[in-house]
Phi, psi and omega in degrees: 000339176304324183295317180301312176298317177300329182289317178299315179294319178305312188282329174294318181292323173302319179295311188293335184263005175085014178244047189307319178305332179297340182286350185295340176298346178279350189255143171288159182301329181255023185297156171236136184230115179262120180205144181047043174076010176233155178248124176263123184252124182080162190297325182298313182292314178302314180298325179295318178296313179296320175296319177300320180292321176297319179297334184272068182300338178290342178266104180250130189233165171221123175258133175241132177262142177211162180051058185276136170232129178251135179234133183246126175249106180229103181270009182091354175271189180277000189258057176290139178229149186228142173236135182234116176249131181207153175269139176244119179266111188262111174266135179241139177291129179264168188295342178270356177100348180280151176261133183242134176297120181266316185198165179237126187239137169268114186241135178241123172246133169249146190230148168224149179271123184223129178048044174084000182227146170281142174222153179279127181256338186206138172227120178244131179227127177237133179285136170276326176217105181314321177217122177271000000 
């Protein structure tokens, strides 16, 4: 399950380092990615979202994951699934260079093992507090 967490940490790190599009490798071809009240379906739409995020170089962020809960569904077949529920504390860089907590999100990532690797199949994100 450490590999699944690493995928989530990795794509957030890509976003925070200004290379958001590099995070597309974490997602399955048929993944669904919910962000900002929209659902992006499939790698092409998700990549479009990540590229737009990357192009917005004025918005610098730090994502912090907390309160992680992992659920494993293993029925003995090759179709093992994992779900990672976590709070994401989103900090945004201010004009003075300080990072301020912008919002707290309840985020669920679902994973599936495919061709020997784990991939994100679904990401749901809901604000706990729209503005802190």
